[in-house]
LUMDOFI-204101 format. One record per residue (C-alpha): chain; x, y, z. Coordinates in Angstrom, 1 decimal, decimal comma. Each point is the difference from the previous one (the first is absolute). Example, Ala and Ser with C-alpha at 12.3 -4.5 7.8 and 13.67 -1.06 7.14 Angstrom:
! LUMDOFI-204101
kette:A	c1:12,3	c2:-4,5	c3:7,8
kette:A	c1:1,4	c2:3,4	c3:-0,7
! end
This chain:
! LUMDOFI-204101
kette:A	c1:-9,8	c2:-10,3	c3:-15,3
kette:A	c1:2,7	c2:2,2	c3:1,7
kette:A	c1:-0,5	c2:3,8	c3:-0,1
kette:A	c1:2,0	c2:1,8	c3:-2,8
kette:A	c1:2,0	c2:2,2	c3:2,3
kette:A	c1:2,4	c2:-2,0	c3:2,3
kette:A	c1:3,3	c2:1,1	c3:1,4
kette:A	c1:0,1	c2:3,1	c3:-2,2
kette:A	c1:1,2	c2:3,6	c3:0,5
kette:A	c1:-1,5	c2:2,8	c3:-1,9
kette:A	c1:1,5	c2:3,5	c3:-0,4
kette:A	c1:-2,2	c2:2,9	c3:1,2
kette:A	c1:0,9	c2:2,7	c3:-2,6
kette:A	c1:-1,5	c2:2,8	c3:2,0
kette:A	c1:1,7	c2:-0,7	c3:3,3
kette:A	c1:3,1	c2:-1,7	c3:-1,6
kette:A	c1:-0,1	c2:-3,0	c3:2,3
kette:A	c1:-0,6	c2:-3,7	c3:-0,2
kette:A	c1:-3,2	c2:-1,6	c3:1,1
kette:A	c1:0,1	c2:-3,7	c3:0,9
kette:A	c1:-3,0	c2:-2,1	c3:-1,3
kette:A	c1:-0,8	c2:-3,3	c3:1,7
kette:A	c1:-3,5	c2:-0,8	c3:-1,1
kette:A	c1:0,4	c2:-3,6	c3:1,0
kette:A	c1:0,0	c2:1,1	c3:3,7
kette:A	c1:-3,3	c2:1,8	c3:-0,2
kette:A	c1:-2,0	c2:-3,0	c3:1,1
kette:A	c1:2,3	c2:-1,1	c3:2,8
kette:A	c1:-1,6	c2:-1,1	c3:3,3
kette:A	c1:-0,9	c2:3,0	c3:2,2
kette:A	c1:-0,8	c2:-0,1	c3:3,7
kette:A	c1:1,1	c2:3,5	c3:0,8
kette:A	c1:-2,1	c2:3,0	c3:0,6
kette:A	c1:-3,0	c2:0,7	c3:-2,2
kette:A	c1:-1,9	c2:3,3	c3:-0,2
kette:A	c1:-3,3	c2:0,8	c3:-1,5
kette:A	c1:-0,7	c2:3,6	c3:-1,1
kette:A	c1:-2,8	c2:1,7	c3:2,0
kette:A	c1:-3,4	c2:-0,3	c3:-1,6
kette:A	c1:-2,1	c2:1,6	c3:2,7
kette:A	c1:-2,6	c2:2,5	c3:-1,0
kette:A	c1:1,3	c2:3,5	c3:0,0
kette:A	c1:-2,4	c2:3,0	c3:0,7
kette:A	c1:-0,3	c2:2,8	c3:-2,5
kette:A	c1:0,9	c2:2,4	c3:2,8
kette:A	c1:2,2	c2:-0,6	c3:3,1
kette:A	c1:-0,1	c2:2,7	c3:2,7
kette:A	c1:3,4	c2:-1,1	c3:1,2
kette:A	c1:1,7	c2:0,2	c3:-3,5
kette:A	c1:2,4	c2:2,8	c3:-0,5
kette:A	c1:-0,7	c2:0,0	c3:-3,7
kette:A	c1:-3,8	c2:0,1	c3:-0,1
kette:A	c1:-1,7	c2:3,4	c3:-0,9
kette:A	c1:-0,6	c2:2,3	c3:3,0
kette:A	c1:2,2	c2:-1,9	c3:2,4
kette:A	c1:2,8	c2:1,4	c3:2,1
kette:A	c1:3,5	c2:-1,1	c3:-0,7
kette:A	c1:3,1	c2:0,2	c3:2,1
kette:A	c1:0,6	c2:3,5	c3:-1,3
kette:A	c1:-3,1	c2:1,5	c3:-1,6
kette:A	c1:-3,4	c2:-1,0	c3:-1,2
kette:A	c1:-1,2	c2:-1,4	c3:-3,3
kette:A	c1:-2,6	c2:2,0	c3:-2,0
kette:A	c1:-3,1	c2:-1,9	c3:-1,1
kette:A	c1:1,7	c2:-0,7	c3:-3,3
kette:A	c1:-2,2	c2:-1,6	c3:-2,8
kette:A	c1:2,6	c2:-1,6	c3:-2,2
kette:A	c1:3,8	c2:-0,3	c3:0,1
kette:A	c1:1,7	c2:1,9	c3:2,8
kette:A	c1:3,7	c2:0,7	c3:0,6
kette:A	c1:1,7	c2:1,4	c3:3,1
kette:A	c1:3,4	c2:0,2	c3:1,5
kette:A	c1:0,8	c2:-3,0	c3:2,2
kette:A	c1:-0,3	c2:0,8	c3:3,7
kette:A	c1:3,3	c2:-1,8	c3:0,6
kette:A	c1:2,0	c2:0,5	c3:-3,2
kette:A	c1:3,3	c2:-1,8	c3:-0,6
kette:A	c1:1,3	c2:3,1	c3:-1,8
kette:A	c1:-0,3	c2:3,7	c3:1,0
kette:A	c1:0,9	c2:3,4	c3:-1,3
kette:A	c1:1,0	c2:0,8	c3:3,6
kette:A	c1:2,4	c2:-2,9	c3:0,3
kette:A	c1:2,8	c2:1,1	c3:2,3
kette:A	c1:3,6	c2:-0,1	c3:-0,8
kette:A	c1:1,5	c2:-3,4	c3:0,9
kette:A	c1:1,9	c2:-0,5	c3:3,2
kette:A	c1:3,1	c2:-2,2	c3:-0,2
kette:A	c1:1,2	c2:-2,0	c3:-2,9
kette:A	c1:3,2	c2:0,2	c3:-2,0
kette:A	c1:1,3	c2:-0,9	c3:-3,5
kette:A	c1:-0,4	c2:-3,7	c3:0,7
kette:A	c1:-3,2	c2:0,0	c3:2,1
kette:A	c1:-1,7	c2:2,6	c3:-2,1
kette:A	c1:-3,3	c2:1,7	c3:0,8
kette:A	c1:-2,3	c2:2,7	c3:-1,5
kette:A	c1:-3,4	c2:1,5	c3:0,8
kette:A	c1:-3,1	c2:-1,7	c3:-1,5
kette:A	c1:-1,7	c2:2,9	c3:-1,7
kette:A	c1:-3,3	c2:0,0	c3:-1,9
kette:A	c1:-3,4	c2:-1,1	c3:1,1
kette:A	c1:-2,4	c2:-3,0	c3:0,1
kette:A	c1:-3,7	c2:-0,1	c3:-1,0
kette:A	c1:-3,0	c2:-2,3	c3:0,3
kette:A	c1:-2,4	c2:-0,4	c3:-2,8
kette:A	c1:-3,5	c2:-1,3	c3:0,9
kette:A	c1:-1,6	c2:-1,7	c3:-3,1
kette:A	c1:-3,5	c2:0,4	c3:1,3
kette:A	c1:-2,0	c2:1,2	c3:3,0
kette:A	c1:-1,5	c2:-3,5	c3:0,3
kette:A	c1:2,0	c2:-1,9	c3:2,7
kette:A	c1:-1,2	c2:-3,4	c3:-1,3
kette:A	c1:1,3	c2:0,4	c3:-3,6
kette:A	c1:3,3	c2:-1,2	c3:-1,5
kette:A	c1:1,3	c2:0,8	c3:-3,5
kette:A	c1:-2,2	c2:-2,7	c3:-1,5
kette:A	c1:-3,1	c2:1,9	c3:1,1
kette:A	c1:0,8	c2:3,3	c3:-1,6
kette:A	c1:-2,0	c2:1,2	c3:-3,0
kette:A	c1:1,7	c2:0,9	c3:-3,3
kette:A	c1:0,0	c2:3,7	c3:0,9
kette:A	c1:1,3	c2:-0,8	c3:3,5
kette:A	c1:2,9	c2:-2,0	c3:-1,5
kette:A	c1:0,8	c2:2,8	c3:-2,3
kette:A	c1:-0,1	c2:2,6	c3:2,9
kette:A	c1:2,5	c2:-2,0	c3:2,0
kette:A	c1:2,5	c2:-0,2	c3:-2,9
kette:A	c1:-0,6	c2:3,7	c3:-0,9
kette:A	c1:0,8	c2:0,9	c3:3,6
kette:A	c1:3,2	c2:-2,2	c3:0,0
kette:A	c1:1,1	c2:1,9	c3:-3,1
kette:A	c1:-0,8	c2:3,4	c3:1,4
kette:A	c1:1,8	c2:-0,7	c3:3,2
kette:A	c1:3,0	c2:-1,4	c3:-1,9
kette:A	c1:0,3	c2:3,3	c3:-1,9
kette:A	c1:-0,6	c2:2,3	c3:3,0
kette:A	c1:2,3	c2:-1,9	c3:2,4
kette:A	c1:2,6	c2:-0,7	c3:-2,6
kette:A	c1:0,4	c2:3,7	c3:-0,6
kette:A	c1:1,1	c2:0,6	c3:3,6
kette:A	c1:3,7	c2:0,7	c3:0,5
kette:A	c1:0,1	c2:-2,4	c3:3,0
kette:A	c1:-1,5	c2:-2,9	c3:-1,9
kette:A	c1:2,1	c2:-2,3	c3:-2,3
kette:A	c1:-2,5	c2:-2,9	c3:-0,4
kette:A	c1:-3,7	c2:-0,6	c3:0,4
kette:A	c1:-0,9	c2:-3,5	c3:1,1
kette:A	c1:-3,7	c2:-1,0	c3:-0,1
kette:A	c1:-1,0	c2:-3,3	c3:1,6
kette:A	c1:-2,9	c2:-1,9	c3:1,5
kette:A	c1:0,2	c2:-2,6	c3:2,7
kette:A	c1:-3,2	c2:-2,0	c3:-0,1
kette:A	c1:-0,9	c2:-2,4	c3:2,7
kette:A	c1:1,2	c2:-0,8	c3:3,5
kette:A	c1:2,5	c2:-2,6	c3:-1,3
kette:A	c1:2,1	c2:2,8	c3:-1,5
kette:A	c1:-0,3	c2:2,1	c3:3,1
kette:A	c1:-2,6	c2:2,6	c3:-1,0
kette:A	c1:-1,1	c2:1,9	c3:3,1
kette:A	c1:-3,4	c2:1,1	c3:-1,3
kette:A	c1:-2,4	c2:-1,8	c3:-2,4
kette:A	c1:-1,5	c2:3,2	c3:-1,4
kette:A	c1:0,8	c2:0,0	c3:-3,7
kette:A	c1:3,1	c2:2,1	c3:-0,4
kette:A	c1:3,6	c2:0,2	c3:-1,1
kette:A	c1:3,0	c2:2,1	c3:1,0
kette:A	c1:2,4	c2:2,3	c3:-1,7
kette:A	c1:3,6	c2:0,4	c3:1,3
kette:A	c1:1,6	c2:3,0	c3:-1,6
kette:A	c1:3,5	c2:0,8	c3:1,3
kette:A	c1:3,7	c2:0,3	c3:-0,8
kette:A	c1:0,4	c2:-3,8	c3:0,0
kette:A	c1:0,0	c2:-1,7	c3:-3,3
kette:A	c1:-1,3	c2:-3,4	c3:1,0
kette:A	c1:2,4	c2:-2,9	c3:-0,7
kette:A	c1:-2,0	c2:-1,9	c3:-2,6
kette:A	c1:-0,6	c2:3,2	c3:-1,9
kette:A	c1:3,7	c2:0,8	c3:0,1
kette:A	c1:0,7	c2:-3,5	c3:-1,4
kette:A	c1:-2,5	c2:0,5	c3:-2,8
kette:A	c1:1,5	c2:3,3	c3:-0,9
kette:A	c1:3,3	c2:-1,7	c3:-0,5
kette:A	c1:-1,3	c2:-3,0	c3:-1,8
kette:A	c1:-2,2	c2:2,1	c3:-2,2
kette:A	c1:2,9	c2:2,4	c3:-0,8
kette:A	c1:2,4	c2:-2,8	c3:-0,9
kette:A	c1:-2,6	c2:-1,8	c3:-2,2
kette:A	c1:-0,8	c2:3,3	c3:-1,9
kette:A	c1:3,7	c2:0,9	c3:-0,4
kette:A	c1:0,7	c2:-3,5	c3:-1,3
kette:A	c1:-2,9	c2:-0,5	c3:-2,3
kette:A	c1:-1,8	c2:3,3	c3:-0,6
kette:A	c1:-3,2	c2:-1,6	c3:1,3
kette:A	c1:-2,0	c2:0,4	c3:3,2
kette:A	c1:0,3	c2:-2,9	c3:2,5
kette:A	c1:-3,6	c2:0,2	c3:0,9
kette:A	c1:-1,1	c2:-0,4	c3:-3,6
kette:A	c1:2,3	c2:-3,0	c3:-0,4
kette:A	c1:-1,6	c2:-1,7	c3:2,9
kette:A	c1:-3,4	c2:0,9	c3:-1,4
kette:A	c1:0,7	c2:-1,5	c3:-3,4
kette:A	c1:1,2	c2:-3,2	c3:1,5
kette:A	c1:-2,9	c2:-0,4	c3:2,4
kette:A	c1:-2,6	c2:1,0	c3:-2,6
kette:A	c1:1,3	c2:-2,9	c3:-2,2
kette:A	c1:0,1	c2:-2,6	c3:2,8
kette:A	c1:-2,5	c2:-2,0	c3:2,1
kette:A	c1:0,2	c2:2,2	c3:3,2
kette:A	c1:-2,5	c2:2,7	c3:-1,1
kette:A	c1:-2,9	c2:0,3	c3:2,4
kette:A	c1:-2,0	c2:2,8	c3:-1,6
kette:A	c1:0,5	c2:3,1	c3:-2,0
kette:A	c1:-1,8	c2:3,1	c3:-1,3
kette:A	c1:0,8	c2:2,8	c3:-2,4
kette:A	c1:2,9	c2:1,4	c3:1,9
kette:A	c1:1,1	c2:-2,6	c3:2,6
kette:A	c1:1,0	c2:-3,7	c3:0,2
kette:A	c1:-0,1	c2:-2,0	c3:3,3
kette:A	c1:2,2	c2:-3,1	c3:0,3
kette:A	c1:1,8	c2:-2,3	c3:2,4
kette:A	c1:3,5	c2:0,9	c3:-1,2
kette:A	c1:2,5	c2:-2,8	c3:-1,1
kette:A	c1:2,3	c2:1,1	c3:2,9
kette:A	c1:-2,8	c2:0,3	c3:2,7
kette:A	c1:1,3	c2:-0,1	c3:3,6
kette:A	c1:-3,4	c2:-1,0	c3:1,5
kette:A	c1:-2,4	c2:-2,7	c3:-1,2
kette:A	c1:-2,8	c2:2,4	c3:-1,0
kette:A	c1:2,1	c2:3,1	c3:-0,6
kette:A	c1:-1,5	c2:2,2	c3:-2,7
kette:A	c1:1,4	c2:2,8	c3:-2,1
kette:A	c1:-2,1	c2:2,7	c3:-1,7
kette:A	c1:2,0	c2:1,2	c3:-3,0
kette:A	c1:-0,7	c2:3,1	c3:-2,2
kette:A	c1:-0,4	c2:-0,7	c3:-3,7
kette:A	c1:2,0	c2:3,1	c3:-0,9
kette:A	c1:3,1	c2:1,3	c3:1,7
kette:A	c1:-0,6	c2:2,1	c3:3,2
kette:A	c1:2,3	c2:0,9	c3:2,9
kette:A	c1:-2,6	c2:1,1	c3:2,5
kette:A	c1:-3,7	c2:0,7	c3:0,7
kette:A	c1:0,6	c2:3,5	c3:-1,2
kette:A	c1:0,6	c2:-1,3	c3:-3,6
kette:A	c1:-3,4	c2:-1,7	c3:-0,3
kette:A	c1:-2,9	c2:1,4	c3:-2,0
kette:A	c1:-3,4	c2:0,4	c3:1,5
kette:A	c1:-1,2	c2:-3,1	c3:-1,9
kette:A	c1:3,0	c2:-2,0	c3:1,2
kette:A	c1:-0,6	c2:1,0	c3:3,7
kette:A	c1:-3,7	c2:-1,1	c3:-0,4
kette:A	c1:0,9	c2:-3,4	c3:-1,5
kette:A	c1:2,8	c2:-0,5	c3:2,7
kette:A	c1:-2,7	c2:0,4	c3:2,7
kette:A	c1:-2,1	c2:-2,7	c3:-1,7
kette:A	c1:3,1	c2:-2,3	c3:-0,3
kette:A	c1:0,9	c2:0,4	c3:3,7
kette:A	c1:-3,6	c2:-0,9	c3:0,9
kette:A	c1:0,0	c2:-3,0	c3:-2,3
kette:A	c1:3,2	c2:-1,4	c3:1,4
kette:A	c1:-1,3	c2:0,4	c3:3,6
kette:A	c1:-3,3	c2:-1,6	c3:-1,1
kette:A	c1:1,8	c2:-3,0	c3:-1,5
kette:A	c1:2,0	c2:-0,4	c3:3,2
kette:A	c1:-3,2	c2:-0,1	c3:2,1
kette:A	c1:-1,6	c2:-2,4	c3:-2,5
kette:A	c1:2,9	c2:-2,5	c3:0,1
kette:A	c1:-1,0	c2:-1,4	c3:3,4
kette:A	c1:-3,2	c2:2,0	c3:0,6
kette:A	c1:1,5	c2:2,0	c3:2,8
kette:A	c1:1,5	c2:3,5	c3:0,4
kette:A	c1:3,6	c2:-0,5	c3:-1,3
kette:A	c1:2,6	c2:2,0	c3:2,0
kette:A	c1:2,7	c2:1,7	c3:-2,0
kette:A	c1:2,6	c2:2,8	c3:-0,1
kette:A	c1:-0,4	c2:2,1	c3:-3,1
kette:A	c1:2,6	c2:2,5	c3:-1,0
kette:A	c1:0,2	c2:2,6	c3:-2,8
kette:A	c1:3,5	c2:-0,1	c3:-1,5
kette:A	c1:0,8	c2:3,3	c3:-1,5
kette:A	c1:3,1	c2:2,1	c3:-0,7
kette:A	c1:1,6	c2:2,2	c3:2,5
kette:A	c1:-0,7	c2:3,8	c3:-0,2
kette:A	c1:3,5	c2:1,3	c3:1,0
kette:A	c1:0,8	c2:1,7	c3:-3,3
kette:A	c1:1,6	c2:-2,3	c3:-2,6
kette:A	c1:-1,8	c2:-1,3	c3:-3,0
kette:A	c1:-1,5	c2:-3,4	c3:0,7
kette:A	c1:-1,9	c2:-0,5	c3:-3,2
kette:A	c1:1,4	c2:-3,6	c3:-0,2
kette:A	c1:-1,4	c2:-1,0	c3:3,4
kette:A	c1:-2,3	c2:-3,1	c3:-0,1
kette:A	c1:-3,2	c2:1,3	c3:1,6
kette:A	c1:-2,3	c2:-2,7	c3:1,3
kette:A	c1:-2,0	c2:-1,3	c3:2,9
kette:A	c1:0,8	c2:-3,0	c3:2,1
kette:A	c1:-2,3	c2:-2,2	c3:2,2
kette:A	c1:1,6	c2:-2,3	c3:2,6
kette:A	c1:-2,5	c2:-2,3	c3:1,7
kette:A	c1:1,5	c2:-1,9	c3:3,0
kette:A	c1:-2,3	c2:-3,1	c3:-0,4
kette:A	c1:1,1	c2:-2,9	c3:-2,1
kette:A	c1:-3,0	c2:-2,1	c3:1,0
kette:A	c1:-3,3	c2:1,2	c3:1,5
kette:A	c1:1,3	c2:-0,3	c3:3,6
kette:A	c1:3,8	c2:-0,3	c3:-0,5
kette:A	c1:2,4	c2:2,9	c3:-0,2
kette:A	c1:3,2	c2:0,4	c3:-1,9
kette:A	c1:2,3	c2:0,6	c3:2,8
kette:A	c1:3,2	c2:1,9	c3:-0,4
kette:A	c1:2,4	c2:-2,2	c3:1,9
kette:A	c1:3,6	c2:-1,3	c3:-0,3
kette:A	c1:0,6	c2:0,3	c3:-3,7
kette:A	c1:-1,7	c2:3,4	c3:-0,2
kette:A	c1:0,9	c2:1,7	c3:3,2
kette:A	c1:3,2	c2:-1,8	c3:0,7
kette:A	c1:1,2	c2:-0,5	c3:-3,6
kette:A	c1:-1,5	c2:3,0	c3:-1,6
kette:A	c1:-1,5	c2:-1,8	c3:-3,1
kette:A	c1:-3,7	c2:-0,9	c3:-0,6
kette:A	c1:-1,2	c2:-3,6	c3:-0,6
kette:A	c1:-3,2	c2:-0,5	c3:-1,9
kette:A	c1:-1,6	c2:-3,4	c3:0,5
kette:A	c1:-2,4	c2:0,3	c3:-2,9
kette:A	c1:-0,1	c2:0,2	c3:-3,8
kette:A	c1:-1,0	c2:3,5	c3:-1,2
kette:A	c1:-1,7	c2:-1,5	c3:-3,1
kette:A	c1:-2,3	c2:-2,1	c3:2,2
kette:A	c1:-0,8	c2:2,8	c3:2,4
kette:A	c1:-0,8	c2:2,3	c3:-2,8
kette:A	c1:-2,4	c2:-2,6	c3:-1,4
kette:A	c1:-1,7	c2:-0,3	c3:3,4
kette:A	c1:-0,6	c2:3,8	c3:0,1
kette:A	c1:-1,0	c2:0,1	c3:-3,6
kette:A	c1:-2,6	c2:-2,7	c3:0,4
kette:A	c1:-2,0	c2:1,7	c3:2,8
kette:A	c1:-2,7	c2:2,5	c3:-0,9
kette:A	c1:0,7	c2:3,8	c3:-0,3
kette:A	c1:-3,3	c2:0,7	c3:1,9
kette:A	c1:0,3	c2:-0,3	c3:3,7
kette:A	c1:-1,4	c2:-3,1	c3:1,6
kette:A	c1:-2,2	c2:2,0	c3:2,4
kette:A	c1:-1,8	c2:1,5	c3:-3,0
kette:A	c1:-0,1	c2:-2,9	c3:-2,4
! end
């Protein structure tokens, strides 16, 4: 029986772009490169790791921190001391990259990932995200706070210690800028929040993976990657700063469950890029902004990557060679308890 999604384009309402779906190509013969995520045992402490407690970094030394730990990146991509640009004109414009960048260590244990955190440790991570969003967002040289995690060597992480990064600068990242415009247009046209419209449609469909009191996780109808997952708030929110204490706690548990289901899918540590999509902090009212979290795993099979090639890099539009309904069913079917502990 042929797959239900063949030669179809779906509109991505947040990014306002078309995604091409060709699920009939997902099983095509493949003799190209294959990559298996690293599964080697990782020690709880690594004396060469710049993120482990007590170790020296490029600029400074870590305290023997017992829980979450945040510090200014030794090589930040934004700086309060950014010099005035040299060169440039009205066509080839330039400007200083002001702001800062921080690193958030989830745990002092070098061997852990998000799936290994306790309930309280999950909550502590999200509480720190929210606290840094407020503090950094109040700076005059910061217009946007982007929080993201690169997990696994396949997405280019330079250190396996459990951590994420915060880029806070005068750059409003491109996807956020698009979501501001799509959210504003939808609100002006309907009086409703775009994020809540997506939530209502996904909650009523077959792509829900899991949910709790405040959050729903799904493979969205317009997913760009095979196992892409959105975490959507059940009430309108524009940023982490809008969340209650209870919502932050349940968000931490939801992030852990999504990461756990990823690992359980093929019983290996699933690599991914996770990003917190939240409103800019440059002054205007963004109450309509569709706050959510996105997970983008590069694997479409246990050892096969989704490469960004001709259509994506050359053409500029994504091709998804899978059916979101089927991929959601796969993630929903695996246990919510990590395979190493079951």
